[in-house]
Biopython code that builds the backbone (N, CA, C, O; Angstrom):
import numpy as np
from Bio.PDB.StructureBuilder import StructureBuilder

atoms = [
    (1, "MET", "N", (0.438, -7.034, 20.509)),
    (1, "MET", "CA", (-0.943, -6.696, 20.251)),
    (1, "MET", "C", (-1.150, -6.604, 18.745)),
    (1, "MET", "O", (-0.367, -5.958, 18.049)),
    (2, "VAL", "N", (-2.182, -7.235, 18.248)),
    (2, "VAL", "CA", (-2.498, -7.190, 16.823)),
    (2, "VAL", "C", (-3.646, -6.215, 16.628)),
    (2, "VAL", "O", (-4.678, -6.308, 17.294)),
    (3, "TYR", "N", (-3.455, -5.288, 15.715)),
    (3, "TYR", "CA", (-4.476, -4.289, 15.436)),
    (3, "TYR", "C", (-5.309, -4.736, 14.246)),
    (3, "TYR", "O", (-4.759, -5.143, 13.222)),
    (4, "PRO", "N", (-6.633, -4.664, 14.369)),
    (4, "PRO", "CA", (-7.465, -5.071, 13.238)),
    (4, "PRO", "C", (-7.340, -4.062, 12.096)),
    (4, "PRO", "O", (-7.243, -2.856, 12.321)),
    (5, "VAL", "N", (-7.346, -4.571, 10.896)),
    (5, "VAL", "CA", (-7.281, -3.713, 9.721)),
    (5, "VAL", "C", (-8.588, -3.872, 8.969)),
    (5, "VAL", "O", (-8.920, -4.958, 8.495)),
    (6, "ALA", "N", (-9.322, -2.782, 8.865)),
    (6, "ALA", "CA", (-10.614, -2.829, 8.189)),
    (6, "ALA", "C", (-10.416, -2.988, 6.691)),
    (6, "ALA", "O", (-9.512, -2.395, 6.102)),
    (7, "GLY", "N", (-11.266, -3.789, 6.093)),
    (7, "GLY", "CA", (-11.245, -3.935, 4.642)),
    (7, "GLY", "C", (-11.933, -2.755, 3.993)),
    (7, "GLY", "O", (-12.449, -1.870, 4.675)),
    (8, "ARG", "N", (-11.937, -2.747, 2.692)),
    (8, "ARG", "CA", (-12.551, -1.642, 1.958)),
    (8, "ARG", "C", (-14.042, -1.553, 2.271)),
    (8, "ARG", "O", (-14.588, -0.459, 2.419)),
    (9, "GLU", "N", (-14.698, -2.716, 2.371)),
    (9, "GLU", "CA", (-16.134, -2.705, 2.622)),
    (9, "GLU", "C", (-16.447, -2.152, 4.012)),
    (9, "GLU", "O", (-17.377, -1.364, 4.183)),
    (10, "GLU", "N", (-15.656, -2.578, 5.001)),
    (10, "GLU", "CA", (-15.876, -2.112, 6.365)),
    (10, "GLU", "C", (-15.617, -0.617, 6.489)),
    (10, "GLU", "O", (-16.241, 0.064, 7.303)),
    (11, "ALA", "N", (-14.702, -0.117, 5.685)),
    (11, "ALA", "CA", (-14.379, 1.306, 5.737)),
    (11, "ALA", "C", (-15.355, 2.136, 4.913)),
    (11, "ALA", "O", (-15.259, 3.363, 4.887)),
    (12, "GLY", "N", (-16.291, 1.477, 4.242)),
    (12, "GLY", "CA", (-17.262, 2.202, 3.441)),
    (12, "GLY", "C", (-16.706, 2.659, 2.100)),
    (12, "GLY", "O", (-17.258, 3.565, 1.476)),
    (13, "LEU", "N", (-15.622, 2.040, 1.655)),
    (13, "LEU", "CA", (-15.011, 2.425, 0.384)),
    (13, "LEU", "C", (-15.393, 1.424, -0.691)),
    (13, "LEU", "O", (-15.495, 0.223, -0.440)),
    (14, "GLN", "N", (-15.599, 1.934, -1.872)),
    (14, "GLN", "CA", (-15.899, 1.069, -3.001)),
    (14, "GLN", "C", (-14.968, 1.416, -4.138)),
    (14, "GLN", "O", (-14.656, 2.584, -4.369)),
    (15, "GLU", "N", (-14.529, 0.397, -4.843)),
    (15, "GLU", "CA", (-13.695, 0.652, -6.011)),
    (15, "GLU", "C", (-14.611, 1.013, -7.167)),
    (15, "GLU", "O", (-15.599, 0.329, -7.434)),
    (16, "THR", "N", (-14.275, 2.072, -7.833)),
    (16, "THR", "CA", (-15.019, 2.456, -9.016)),
    (16, "THR", "C", (-14.156, 2.165, -10.222)),
    (16, "THR", "O", (-12.963, 1.887, -10.091)),
    (17, "GLU", "N", (-14.750, 2.227, -11.380)),
    (17, "GLU", "CA", (-13.977, 1.973, -12.595)),
    (17, "GLU", "C", (-12.858, 2.996, -12.733)),
    (17, "GLU", "O", (-11.790, 2.680, -13.256)),
    (18, "GLU", "N", (-13.094, 4.219, -12.267)),
    (18, "GLU", "CA", (-12.082, 5.267, -12.375)),
    (18, "GLU", "C", (-10.866, 4.973, -11.499)),
    (18, "GLU", "O", (-9.745, 5.335, -11.858)),
    (19, "THR", "N", (-11.075, 4.322, -10.354)),
    (19, "THR", "CA", (-9.937, 4.040, -9.473)),
    (19, "THR", "C", (-9.190, 2.784, -9.880)),
    (19, "THR", "O", (-8.006, 2.648, -9.572)),
    (20, "THR", "N", (-9.851, 1.864, -10.562)),
    (20, "THR", "CA", (-9.184, 0.619, -10.921)),
    (20, "THR", "C", (-8.576, 0.644, -12.311)),
    (20, "THR", "O", (-7.745, -0.205, -12.636)),
    (21, "SER", "N", (-8.967, 1.581, -13.121)),
    (21, "SER", "CA", (-8.354, 1.702, -14.445)),
    (21, "SER", "C", (-8.327, 3.180, -14.812)),
    (21, "SER", "O", (-9.304, 3.900, -14.602)),
    (22, "GLY", "N", (-7.230, 3.612, -15.347)),
    (22, "GLY", "CA", (-7.138, 5.009, -15.735)),
    (22, "GLY", "C", (-6.059, 5.742, -14.982)),
    (22, "GLY", "O", (-5.054, 5.164, -14.569)),
    (23, "LYS", "N", (-6.291, 7.039, -14.810)),
    (23, "LYS", "CA", (-5.228, 7.891, -14.274)),
    (23, "LYS", "C", (-4.876, 7.599, -12.820)),
    (23, "LYS", "O", (-3.776, 7.943, -12.387)),
    (24, "TYR", "N", (-5.765, 6.980, -12.056)),
    (24, "TYR", "CA", (-5.473, 6.705, -10.648)),
    (24, "TYR", "C", (-4.884, 5.314, -10.429)),
    (24, "TYR", "O", (-4.535, 4.968, -9.300)),
    (25, "GLU", "N", (-4.769, 4.521, -11.475)),
    (25, "GLU", "CA", (-4.291, 3.149, -11.323)),
    (25, "GLU", "C", (-2.929, 3.047, -10.635)),
    (25, "GLU", "O", (-2.774, 2.196, -9.759)),
    (26, "PRO", "N", (-1.928, 3.872, -10.985)),
    (26, "PRO", "CA", (-0.642, 3.777, -10.265)),
    (26, "PRO", "C", (-0.778, 4.065, -8.772)),
    (26, "PRO", "O", (-0.131, 3.414, -7.953)),
    (27, "LEU", "N", (-1.616, 5.036, -8.417)),
    (27, "LEU", "CA", (-1.806, 5.365, -6.999)),
    (27, "LEU", "C", (-2.525, 4.244, -6.264)),
    (27, "LEU", "O", (-2.188, 3.934, -5.121)),
    (28, "VAL", "N", (-3.505, 3.641, -6.906)),
    (28, "VAL", "CA", (-4.222, 2.522, -6.294)),
    (28, "VAL", "C", (-3.260, 1.360, -6.064)),
    (28, "VAL", "O", (-3.294, 0.718, -5.015)),
    (29, "HIS", "N", (-2.404, 1.094, -7.049)),
    (29, "HIS", "CA", (-1.419, 0.013, -6.915)),
    (29, "HIS", "C", (-0.458, 0.297, -5.759)),
    (29, "HIS", "O", (-0.190, -0.586, -4.944)),
    (30, "MET", "N", (0.057, 1.517, -5.687)),
    (30, "MET", "CA", (0.988, 1.871, -4.608)),
    (30, "MET", "C", (0.305, 1.770, -3.255)),
    (30, "MET", "O", (0.916, 1.326, -2.283)),
    (31, "ASN", "N", (-0.952, 2.179, -3.183)),
    (31, "ASN", "CA", (-1.699, 2.094, -1.931)),
    (31, "ASN", "C", (-1.854, 0.639, -1.495)),
    (31, "ASN", "O", (-1.730, 0.326, -0.311)),
    (32, "ARG", "N", (-2.125, -0.245, -2.448)),
    (32, "ARG", "CA", (-2.264, -1.668, -2.113)),
    (32, "ARG", "C", (-0.948, -2.250, -1.616)),
    (32, "ARG", "O", (-0.925, -3.012, -0.649)),
    (33, "VAL", "N", (0.153, -1.887, -2.284)),
    (33, "VAL", "CA", (1.468, -2.381, -1.856)),
    (33, "VAL", "C", (1.777, -1.896, -0.446)),
    (33, "VAL", "O", (2.203, -2.680, 0.402)),
    (34, "LEU", "N", (1.566, -0.616, -0.193)),
    (34, "LEU", "CA", (1.851, -0.048, 1.123)),
    (34, "LEU", "C", (0.967, -0.677, 2.192)),
    (34, "LEU", "O", (1.448, -1.012, 3.274)),
    (35, "THR", "N", (-0.314, -0.839, 1.900)),
    (35, "THR", "CA", (-1.234, -1.445, 2.857)),
    (35, "THR", "C", (-0.803, -2.864, 3.209)),
    (35, "THR", "O", (-0.814, -3.250, 4.378)),
    (36, "GLU", "N", (-0.427, -3.631, 2.204)),
    (36, "GLU", "CA", (0.006, -5.010, 2.442)),
    (36, "GLU", "C", (1.301, -5.055, 3.250)),
    (36, "GLU", "O", (1.443, -5.882, 4.151)),
    (37, "GLU", "N", (2.240, -4.173, 2.933)),
    (37, "GLU", "CA", (3.505, -4.140, 3.679)),
    (37, "GLU", "C", (3.268, -3.751, 5.136)),
    (37, "GLU", "O", (3.865, -4.341, 6.036)),
    (38, "ILE", "N", (2.419, -2.784, 5.374)),
    (38, "ILE", "CA", (2.118, -2.369, 6.755)),
    (38, "ILE", "C", (1.404, -3.492, 7.490)),
    (38, "ILE", "O", (1.709, -3.765, 8.651)),
    (39, "ARG", "N", (0.458, -4.145, 6.827)),
    (39, "ARG", "CA", (-0.270, -5.252, 7.458)),
    (39, "ARG", "C", (0.700, -6.365, 7.866)),
    (39, "ARG", "O", (0.623, -6.877, 8.983)),
    (40, "LYS", "N", (1.609, -6.739, 6.963)),
    (40, "LYS", "CA", (2.601, -7.777, 7.282)),
    (40, "LYS", "C", (3.514, -7.328, 8.418)),
    (40, "LYS", "O", (3.823, -8.108, 9.319)),
    (41, "THR", "N", (3.941, -6.073, 8.372)),
    (41, "THR", "CA", (4.859, -5.560, 9.392)),
    (41, "THR", "C", (4.206, -5.535, 10.761)),
    (41, "THR", "O", (4.821, -5.932, 11.751)),
    (42, "VAL", "N", (2.967, -5.073, 10.827)),
    (42, "VAL", "CA", (2.263, -5.012, 12.113)),
    (42, "VAL", "C", (2.053, -6.417, 12.653)),
    (42, "VAL", "O", (2.184, -6.642, 13.856)),
    (43, "THR", "N", (1.733, -7.353, 11.791)),
    (43, "THR", "CA", (1.532, -8.738, 12.222)),
    (43, "THR", "C", (2.831, -9.356, 12.724)),
    (43, "THR", "O", (2.847, -10.029, 13.754)),
    (44, "GLU", "N", (3.920, -9.126, 11.991)),
    (44, "GLU", "CA", (5.206, -9.730, 12.356)),
    (44, "GLU", "C", (5.830, -9.100, 13.599)),
    (44, "GLU", "O", (6.546, -9.781, 14.333)),
    (45, "THR", "N", (5.577, -7.824, 13.851)),
    (45, "THR", "CA", (6.215, -7.148, 14.981)),
    (45, "THR", "C", (5.289, -6.995, 16.179)),
    (45, "THR", "O", (5.626, -6.301, 17.138)),
    (46, "ALA", "N", (4.127, -7.636, 16.133)),
    (46, "ALA", "CA", (3.172, -7.501, 17.233)),
    (46, "ALA", "C", (3.766, -7.967, 18.555)),
    (46, "ALA", "O", (3.462, -7.395, 19.602)),
    (47, "SER", "N", (4.606, -8.993, 18.523)),
    (47, "SER", "CA", (5.194, -9.494, 19.763)),
    (47, "SER", "C", (6.484, -8.761, 20.127)),
    (47, "SER", "O", (6.998, -8.934, 21.232)),
    (48, "HIS", "N", (7.012, -7.947, 19.215)),
    (48, "HIS", "CA", (8.239, -7.189, 19.455)),
    (48, "HIS", "C", (8.020, -5.726, 19.063)),
    (48, "HIS", "O", (8.598, -5.268, 18.077)),
    (49, "PRO", "N", (7.200, -4.986, 19.809)),
    (49, "PRO", "CA", (6.861, -3.621, 19.406)),
    (49, "PRO", "C", (8.057, -2.680, 19.309)),
    (49, "PRO", "O", (7.977, -1.657, 18.629)),
    (50, "VAL", "N", (9.157, -3.004, 19.973)),
    (50, "VAL", "CA", (10.312, -2.115, 19.935)),
    (50, "VAL", "C", (10.894, -2.039, 18.519)),
    (50, "VAL", "O", (11.545, -1.056, 18.167)),
    (51, "HIS", "N", (10.660, -3.071, 17.715)),
    (51, "HIS", "CA", (11.186, -3.108, 16.347)),
    (51, "HIS", "C", (10.208, -2.550, 15.319)),
    (51, "HIS", "O", (10.544, -2.470, 14.138)),
    (52, "SER", "N", (9.015, -2.165, 15.737)),
    (52, "SER", "CA", (7.986, -1.780, 14.779)),
    (52, "SER", "C", (8.326, -0.512, 14.007)),
    (52, "SER", "O", (7.979, -0.410, 12.830)),
    (53, "THR", "N", (8.995, 0.458, 14.628)),
    (53, "THR", "CA", (9.315, 1.705, 13.928)),
    (53, "THR", "C", (10.252, 1.456, 12.765)),
    (53, "THR", "O", (10.003, 1.935, 11.659)),
    (54, "SER", "N", (11.319, 0.719, 12.991)),
    (54, "SER", "CA", (12.251, 0.445, 11.895)),
    (54, "SER", "C", (11.610, -0.461, 10.851)),
    (54, "SER", "O", (11.888, -0.323, 9.660)),
    (55, "ALA", "N", (10.760, -1.381, 11.282)),
    (55, "ALA", "CA", (10.089, -2.265, 10.329)),
    (55, "ALA", "C", (9.110, -1.487, 9.461)),
    (55, "ALA", "O", (9.020, -1.729, 8.257)),
    (56, "LEU", "N", (8.377, -0.556, 10.061)),
    (56, "LEU", "CA", (7.447, 0.264, 9.284)),
    (56, "LEU", "C", (8.181, 1.177, 8.315)),
    (56, "LEU", "O", (7.727, 1.378, 7.189)),
    (57, "SER", "N", (9.307, 1.730, 8.738)),
    (57, "SER", "CA", (10.063, 2.581, 7.817)),
    (57, "SER", "C", (10.620, 1.749, 6.668)),
    (57, "SER", "O", (10.715, 2.238, 5.542)),
    (58, "GLY", "N", (10.984, 0.508, 6.935)),
    (58, "GLY", "CA", (11.431, -0.383, 5.864)),
    (58, "GLY", "C", (10.307, -0.703, 4.895)),
    (58, "GLY", "O", (10.524, -0.760, 3.685)),
    (59, "ALA", "N", (9.102, -0.913, 5.423)),
    (59, "ALA", "CA", (7.945, -1.180, 4.564)),
    (59, "ALA", "C", (7.632, 0.027, 3.694)),
    (59, "ALA", "O", (7.306, -0.116, 2.515)),
    (60, "LEU", "N", (7.732, 1.213, 4.276)),
    (60, "LEU", "CA", (7.486, 2.434, 3.505)),
    (60, "LEU", "C", (8.543, 2.603, 2.424)),
    (60, "LEU", "O", (8.221, 2.971, 1.295)),
    (61, "SER", "N", (9.790, 2.340, 2.755)),
    (61, "SER", "CA", (10.869, 2.433, 1.764)),
    (61, "SER", "C", (10.634, 1.469, 0.614)),
    (61, "SER", "O", (10.839, 1.815, -0.549)),
    (62, "LYS", "N", (10.205, 0.265, 0.943)),
    (62, "LYS", "CA", (9.942, -0.736, -0.094)),
    (62, "LYS", "C", (8.840, -0.257, -1.033)),
    (62, "LYS", "O", (8.928, -0.435, -2.247)),
    (63, "CYS", "N", (7.803, 0.352, -0.463)),
    (63, "CYS", "CA", (6.705, 0.856, -1.281)),
    (63, "CYS", "C", (7.157, 2.033, -2.135)),
    (63, "CYS", "O", (6.820, 2.114, -3.316)),
    (64, "LEU", "N", (7.920, 2.945, -1.536)),
    (64, "LEU", "CA", (8.360, 4.130, -2.273)),
    (64, "LEU", "C", (9.307, 3.772, -3.410)),
    (64, "LEU", "O", (9.370, 4.481, -4.415)),
    (65, "CYS", "N", (10.036, 2.686, -3.257)),
    (65, "CYS", "CA", (10.942, 2.255, -4.334)),
    (65, "CYS", "C", (10.177, 1.825, -5.578)),
    (65, "CYS", "O", (10.720, 1.873, -6.682)),
    (66, "CYS", "N", (8.928, 1.407, -5.420)),
    (66, "CYS", "CA", (8.165, 0.951, -6.581)),
    (66, "CYS", "C", (7.505, 2.107, -7.319)),
    (66, "CYS", "O", (6.978, 1.901, -8.412)),
    (67, "ILE", "N", (7.513, 3.315, -6.765)),
    (67, "ILE", "CA", (6.848, 4.445, -7.418)),
    (67, "ILE", "C", (7.436, 4.756, -8.788)),
    (67, "ILE", "O", (6.677, 4.823, -9.754)),
    (68, "PRO", "N", (8.745, 4.951, -8.927)),
    (68, "PRO", "CA", (9.263, 5.271, -10.265)),
    (68, "PRO", "C", (8.967, 4.174, -11.281)),
    (68, "PRO", "O", (8.652, 4.474, -12.432)),
    (69, "THR", "N", (9.062, 2.926, -10.881)),
    (69, "THR", "CA", (8.774, 1.816, -11.785)),
    (69, "THR", "C", (7.322, 1.851, -12.225)),
    (69, "THR", "O", (7.020, 1.685, -13.406)),
    (70, "THR", "N", (6.426, 2.067, -11.274)),
    (70, "THR", "CA", (5.000, 2.100, -11.581)),
    (70, "THR", "C", (4.676, 3.270, -12.493)),
    (70, "THR", "O", (3.949, 3.111, -13.474)),
    (71, "LEU", "N", (5.205, 4.437, -12.182)),
    (71, "LEU", "CA", (4.909, 5.612, -12.990)),
    (71, "LEU", "C", (5.541, 5.513, -14.368)),
    (71, "LEU", "O", (4.912, 5.897, -15.353)),
    (72, "ASN", "N", (6.763, 5.010, -14.468)),
    (72, "ASN", "CA", (7.412, 4.861, -15.767)),
    (72, "ASN", "C", (6.696, 3.839, -16.635)),
    (72, "ASN", "O", (6.651, 3.986, -17.856)),
    (73, "ALA", "N", (6.141, 2.816, -16.024)),
    (73, "ALA", "CA", (5.432, 1.795, -16.787)),
    (73, "ALA", "C", (4.178, 2.366, -17.428)),
    (73, "ALA", "O", (3.737, 1.883, -18.471)),
    (74, "ASP", "N", (3.599, 3.395, -16.808)),
    (74, "ASP", "CA", (2.360, 3.969, -17.314)),
    (74, "ASP", "C", (2.581, 5.176, -18.214)),
    (74, "ASP", "O", (1.610, 5.780, -18.669)),
    (75, "VAL", "N", (3.819, 5.540, -18.480)),
    (75, "VAL", "CA", (4.088, 6.694, -19.335)),
    (75, "VAL", "C", (3.500, 6.475, -20.717)),
    (75, "VAL", "O", (2.989, 7.411, -21.332)),
    (76, "ASP", "N", (3.569, 5.238, -21.213)),
    (76, "ASP", "CA", (3.035, 4.941, -22.538)),
    (76, "ASP", "C", (1.514, 5.053, -22.589)),
    (76, "ASP", "O", (0.941, 5.228, -23.665)),
    (77, "LYS", "N", (0.857, 4.952, -21.434)),
    (77, "LYS", "CA", (-0.599, 5.018, -21.392)),
    (77, "LYS", "C", (-1.124, 6.450, -21.368)),
    (77, "LYS", "O", (-2.315, 6.672, -21.583)),
    (78, "VAL", "N", (-0.255, 7.421, -21.111)),
    (78, "VAL", "CA", (-0.697, 8.812, -21.008)),
    (78, "VAL", "C", (-1.133, 9.296, -22.381)),
    (78, "VAL", "O", (-0.386, 9.157, -23.349)),
    (79, "PRO", "N", (-2.337, 9.867, -22.482)),
    (79, "PRO", "CA", (-2.829, 10.336, -23.792)),
    (79, "PRO", "C", (-2.042, 11.518, -24.314)),
    (79, "PRO", "O", (-2.333, 12.023, -25.398)),
]
sb = StructureBuilder()
sb.init_structure("model")
sb.init_model(0)
sb.init_chain("A")
sb.init_seg("    ")
for serial, (resi, resn, name, xyz) in enumerate(atoms, 1):
    if name == "N":
        sb.init_residue(resn, " ", resi, " ")
    sb.init_atom(name, np.array(xyz, "f"), 0.0, 1.0, " ", f" {name:<3s}", serial, name[0])
structure = sb.get_structure()
């Protein structure tokens, strides 16, 4: 079973300048990575739901691994 994933517009969310640049940029980036990994995982495991738990935990691990890199890259931007 494939679950529909609502886009930002369908969810009533809008990107503001504050979310796309500035102090929230690392969080927005991590959210996009996680969303994409979950979307790919749900699509790939739709026919094999028994594997979805381990696949989702792998997607989460992949996203969490990028947090230190993302935050360290923005250390120079902190005022």
